[in-house]
C-alpha positions as CSV (number, residue, x, y, z in Angstrom):
1,M,114.8,-115.1,92.5
2,T,112.8,-117.2,89.8
3,E,112.6,-121.0,90.0
4,N,113.8,-120.2,86.3
5,E,117.0,-118.4,87.8
6,A,117.2,-120.7,90.8
7,I,117.2,-123.6,88.4
8,E,120.4,-121.9,86.5
9,R,121.9,-120.9,89.0
10,I,122.3,-124.2,90.9
11,K,123.3,-125.6,87.2
12,K,126.5,-123.5,87.5
13,D,127.1,-123.2,91.2
14,A,130.2,-125.9,93.1
15,C,128.5,-129.6,93.9
16,N,130.9,-131.3,95.2
17,N,132.1,-131.8,98.8
18,R,134.9,-128.8,97.9
19,C,132.5,-126.3,96.5
20,I,134.8,-126.5,93.2
21,P,132.8,-125.6,90.5
22,Q,131.2,-128.5,88.6
23,L,128.5,-129.5,87.2
24,C,126.0,-132.0,88.7
25,N,126.1,-134.6,85.9
26,D,129.8,-134.0,84.8
27,G,131.1,-136.4,87.6
28,C,129.8,-135.1,90.8
29,M,131.3,-137.8,93.4
30,Y,127.9,-138.7,94.7
31,G,126.3,-139.2,91.4
32,D,123.6,-137.5,89.6
33,A,121.0,-140.0,91.3
34,K,122.0,-138.5,95.1
35,C,123.3,-135.3,94.1
36,A,121.7,-132.5,96.5
37,F,121.9,-129.9,93.7
38,S,120.2,-132.6,91.1
39,M,117.7,-133.0,93.4
40,A,116.6,-129.5,93.8
41,I,116.1,-128.8,90.2
42,K,114.2,-131.6,89.9
43,A,111.8,-130.6,92.8
44,L,112.2,-126.8,91.2
45,E,111.0,-128.5,87.6
46,E,108.4,-130.1,89.3
47,V,107.0,-127.3,91.4
48,Q,106.6,-125.2,87.7
49,Q,104.6,-128.3,86.4
50,Y,102.4,-128.3,88.8
51,R,101.7,-124.7,88.9
52,E,100.9,-124.8,85.3
53,I,98.2,-127.1,86.5
54,G,96.8,-124.6,88.8
55,T,97.0,-124.3,92.7
56,V,95.1,-127.7,94.9
57,E,92.3,-124.7,95.3
58,E,91.7,-124.3,91.8
59,C,91.5,-128.1,91.2
60,R,89.0,-128.7,93.9
61,K,86.9,-125.6,92.8
62,A,87.1,-126.4,88.8
63,T,86.4,-130.0,90.0
64,E,83.6,-129.0,92.4
65,K,82.0,-127.1,89.2
66,Q,81.9,-130.7,87.1
67,K,79.5,-132.1,89.7
68,P,75.6,-131.0,88.0
69,K,73.7,-128.7,90.4
70,R,70.5,-127.9,89.4
71,P,69.2,-124.3,88.7
72,D,67.0,-122.2,90.7
73,Y,63.7,-121.1,88.8
74,E,61.7,-118.1,89.3
75,G,58.8,-116.2,87.4
76,D,58.6,-112.5,86.8
77,G,55.2,-112.6,85.1
78,Y,51.9,-114.2,85.0
79,A,49.7,-116.0,82.5
80,D,45.8,-116.8,83.0
81,G,46.5,-115.2,86.5
82,Q,49.0,-118.2,87.2
83,L,53.0,-117.1,87.8
84,V,54.8,-118.3,85.2
85,Y,58.4,-119.9,86.1
86,D,60.6,-118.2,82.7
87,T,63.8,-117.5,84.6
88,W,66.7,-120.0,85.5
89,I,68.8,-118.6,87.7
90,C,72.9,-120.4,87.7
91,P,73.5,-122.0,91.2
92,C,76.8,-120.6,91.1
93,C,76.8,-117.3,90.6
94,G,73.6,-116.3,90.3
95,K,73.3,-115.0,86.7
96,H,69.7,-115.2,85.4
97,Y,68.7,-116.7,82.2
98,E,65.5,-117.7,80.2
99,V,64.1,-120.8,80.6
100,D,62.7,-120.9,76.9
101,C,65.7,-119.3,74.8
102,D,69.1,-119.9,77.1
103,D,69.6,-123.6,77.3
104,Y,72.8,-124.7,78.2
105,D,74.8,-127.7,79.8
106,Y,77.2,-125.4,81.7
107,C,76.2,-121.8,82.7
108,P,78.2,-119.5,80.3
109,N,79.4,-117.3,82.9
110,C,80.7,-119.3,85.8
111,G,81.5,-122.6,83.8
112,Q,79.2,-124.8,86.3
113,K,77.5,-128.2,85.2
114,L,73.7,-127.7,85.0
115,D,71.5,-130.5,86.0
116,R,68.5,-129.4,83.9
117,S,67.3,-132.6,83.3
118,K,64.7,-132.3,85.8
119,E,63.6,-129.0,84.4
120,A,59.6,-129.8,83.9
121,S,59.7,-131.1,87.3
122,M,60.7,-127.8,88.3
123,T,57.9,-126.1,87.1
124,K,55.3,-125.9,88.6
125,Y,52.7,-126.8,86.4
126,C,49.9,-129.3,87.3
127,C,51.2,-132.1,85.5
128,T,54.1,-132.0,87.5
129,C,52.2,-131.9,90.7
130,K,52.2,-135.4,92.9
131,W,48.4,-134.2,93.1
132,Y,47.7,-134.3,89.3
133,A,46.1,-137.3,87.9
134,E,47.0,-137.0,84.6
135,S,44.7,-139.8,82.9
136,E,41.7,-137.9,84.6
137,G,43.4,-134.3,84.3
138,V,42.3,-133.6,87.3
139,C,43.5,-132.1,90.5
140,C,43.1,-134.4,93.3
141,N,44.5,-132.4,96.4
142,G,41.8,-131.7,98.7
143,D,43.5,-128.6,99.8
144,S,43.5,-126.9,96.5
145,E,40.7,-124.5,95.3
146,H,41.3,-126.1,91.7
147,R,40.6,-129.9,93.4
148,A,38.2,-132.2,91.4
149,D,38.6,-129.7,88.6
150,F,39.7,-130.6,85.5
151,R,43.3,-128.9,85.0
152,Y,45.5,-127.9,81.3
153,L,48.7,-129.5,82.2
154,E,50.6,-125.9,82.3
155,E,48.0,-124.5,84.6
156,T,50.2,-123.7,88.3
157,C,48.2,-123.5,91.7
158,E,49.9,-122.1,95.1
159,K,49.1,-125.8,96.6
160,W,51.6,-127.4,94.1
161,E,53.5,-130.0,95.5
162,E,56.7,-131.7,93.8
163,S,56.2,-135.3,92.8
164,D,57.6,-137.8,94.3
165,E,58.3,-140.0,91.6
166,T,61.4,-140.9,90.1
167,D,63.4,-140.4,86.3
């Protein structure tokens, strides 16, 4: 039996202490506000409204997807001997997208909100490394094979470290 069927059946069945058929809103001795059948009908109607919204777990998942998450990045090719990070990966569903082409605020596959505001800092270019002196254009990492070398902003190296600076 569905909720709608239960509601209709309750509306048609007995409602007073003698089980004489009588509609809840047509003179029940307890009044509409205290009638057990009226309360049951209201409860079933509320259940229907909540089901339209979704389950608690569905609401929780939807809320979680609205919290921005940083995508992962991977490279699948080289330029000038350096790995190029040209693919971003949804942190929720794992779907791959091209960095230069697929510019979304939400994953088209699963709807996860994305935090791509620091995308440049996630790309391991010299200009985003904590050891890069931008005004001089030089790598200052003593462990790097490129230390004290002039480096282009978009170059990379294996000793790259994320900058501690925040926006």
